[in-house]
Structure formats: structure tokens, C-alpha cells
N, C-alpha and C positions, 0 to 999 in steps of 0.2 A: 395937862401934858407938860413935861419938863424937857429941856433941851432947846438949843437955839437954832436947830436945823429947820429948813423949810421942806415940807413934804408935799406930794402931789395932792390936788383937790380930791382925786379918787380915794387915796389913802385917808385923807382927812375925813371924808364921808364915812368910810368904813369904821374908823375909830369912834366917830360920833354915834354911829349905829350900835357899836359895842357898848358904849356908855349907857345908851337907852335900854338895851337888852339886859345888861348885867347889873346896872345900878350900882349899889354900894359893894357888890361883889367884885367890881373892877377896882383894884387897889391902886393902880397907877399906870401911867404910860410915859415912857421916856424915848427920846429919839436921838440917835447918834449917826449922822449921815444917812445911810440907807438901811440901818438896822433899827427896828422899832421894838421895844420891849413892852409887852402887855402883861402886867402882873395881876393875877386873879386869885380869888380864894379857891380852895380845893373843890368846894361844891359847885363852882362855876366852870371848872376845867372842860368838861365835856360840851357844855353849851357854848362856851367860847370857841372851842375847836370847830364844832359843827357850823357855827356862824361864820368863822373865818373861811372855812372851806366853801360854804355857800356863796361867800362874797368874792371868791377868786383865789384864795391861797390853797392850791389843790394838792400839795404834797409836803412831806416832811423831809428836810435835808439831813436832819440829825436830831437825836434826843440826848441831852446831857444832864448831868447832875453836879451839884456843888455841895460839898460837905461844909456847912457854914460854921461848924464848931471851932475851927482854928482861925477864922478871919477876925478882924478887929471887933466886930459886933458880938462875937462869941455866941451866936444863936445855936440852940440845940435843935437844928433843923437841917434838912436837905432841900436845896432848891432844885426843882425839876423844871427843865426848859426844853420845849419843843421848838425847833427852828423850822418855820413854815415858809415855803416859797410858792411862786406862781410860774408855771411853765408858759402859759399863754401870754401873748402881748396885749394885756388888758390894762396897761398903765401901772401894773403892780410888779412886773418882772424884775425891776432893779432892787426891790425891797425884800428884806427878810423880816418876818415877824417872829420874835422870840416870845412864845406864850409860856409864861412862868407861873409857878405856884410853889408854896412851901409845904413840906411834909414833916411831921415830927420824926426826929432822928431815931428814936427808940421803936417806932412802928411806922416806917415809911411805906404807906400803901396808897396807891392811886388807881383810878380806873384806866384801863388800857384805851388808847385812842386808835388802835389798829382798824376798828370798824369805820372810823371816819377817814383816817389816812393810812391805807395799807402799807405805805412805805415806812411806817413807824415800827413794823414788826421786829426787825433785827436790832434796831436802835434801842427799843425797850428791853430786849433780851440782854444787850450789853450793859445797860444801866442797871438791870436787875442783878447781873453777875458782879459788876464792878463796885456798885454802891449799896446793893441790898434792897433796892426799891421793888416792892411787889406790885405788879400790874394786874389788877383784878379784871377777869374777862379776856386776858391775852390767850390767843389760840394755841400757843406752843411755848410757854414760859419755862425754858430750860437753859442750861449753860450753852454759851456760844464760843468762848475763847479759853476759859479755864478748864483744866481737866475735871472729869466727873468726880474724882476722889477729893477735890478741894474741900477742906473743912474749916479753914481759917476765916476770919472776918473778911468782908469784901475789901479788895486791895486798894481801892481809891478812897476808903474812909481814912480820915486823918489819924486815927489811932492804930492803924495797921502798921505792924513792925515787920519788915522783911527779915527772913532768917539771917542771923548773924549781926543784926543791928538792934537787938533788944537792949 
């Protein structure tokens, strides 16, 4: 675990359990105040989410994606991040766990986590539409904000050029 922040014993226990459950599929954990990033391999995403829910992170506050192609490391990937929180006062409420994985930019496909966290439904739809991530098993993967006739590349991809700015 990297970061100099102190976290609660309850969260420390959860992160240790994740290490045991996921093994080498847990690529890293970083802590920044009350935000904990748990980076996993794609094949561990569903298991990590189910484990986090079972251990108290009962909902998703948001799902975001980052097109890494334009950042310093110039990775040909999209980072997918689920922001999980806890409603109950179980010692976890002040924390947000950012469950992250990377997808190949040319074929960004991930399993939907709606069956684990129903609150992810609209957030996955937005990520599908804005970054082109396909969520396999999503109950209603269709446009949410863009018009149905949209045929350009997803607008949050770094290579998207708005009309008049080519």
C-alpha cells in the first residue's frame, strides 16, 4: 500500500482480505486521505466488487473512465473506475474506494457490475456513451445523454475533435 495517510483498522482489515482473495490480481492500493484506490486486473473486477460489497461498500457513487492515451505514460488504455461508498455507519462511511482496472483502448469491454451494485446502471451507461466502454451483461446499455443519431467517436476520447476544431 502506498500513501502516507492513516486509515481505520476496519478498512485496513478489508484491504488485507482483498489481498488474500485476489492475490496477484490486486495490482496496487494507494491512499489519499479518505480515498482509497484499489487497482485490479480485469479478470478480478467482479470478484473485487462483490467482496467490497460484502464487506460494507454497498453502493456506487459514480463510474468514470480516463483515456490514458494523452497522459504522460501514453498508455493505449482506458482506466475504468468505480467509486464505491458505504451508507451505513460501519466505520467505512467517510471512505470512498475507487475500484480501478485498465481496458485496451481498441476494445474496451468490461463486465457490468449492475448486479452487484444496482446504482452503477446509469453511470455505466454514461461511460459507455462518453468513452465507448462496452459493459457485458448490462440490463439496458443504450445512450443516456447523446442523441440516438450520434455516429462520431465517443466525445471523451482524447482523439475526438469537436466540429469546427479539426
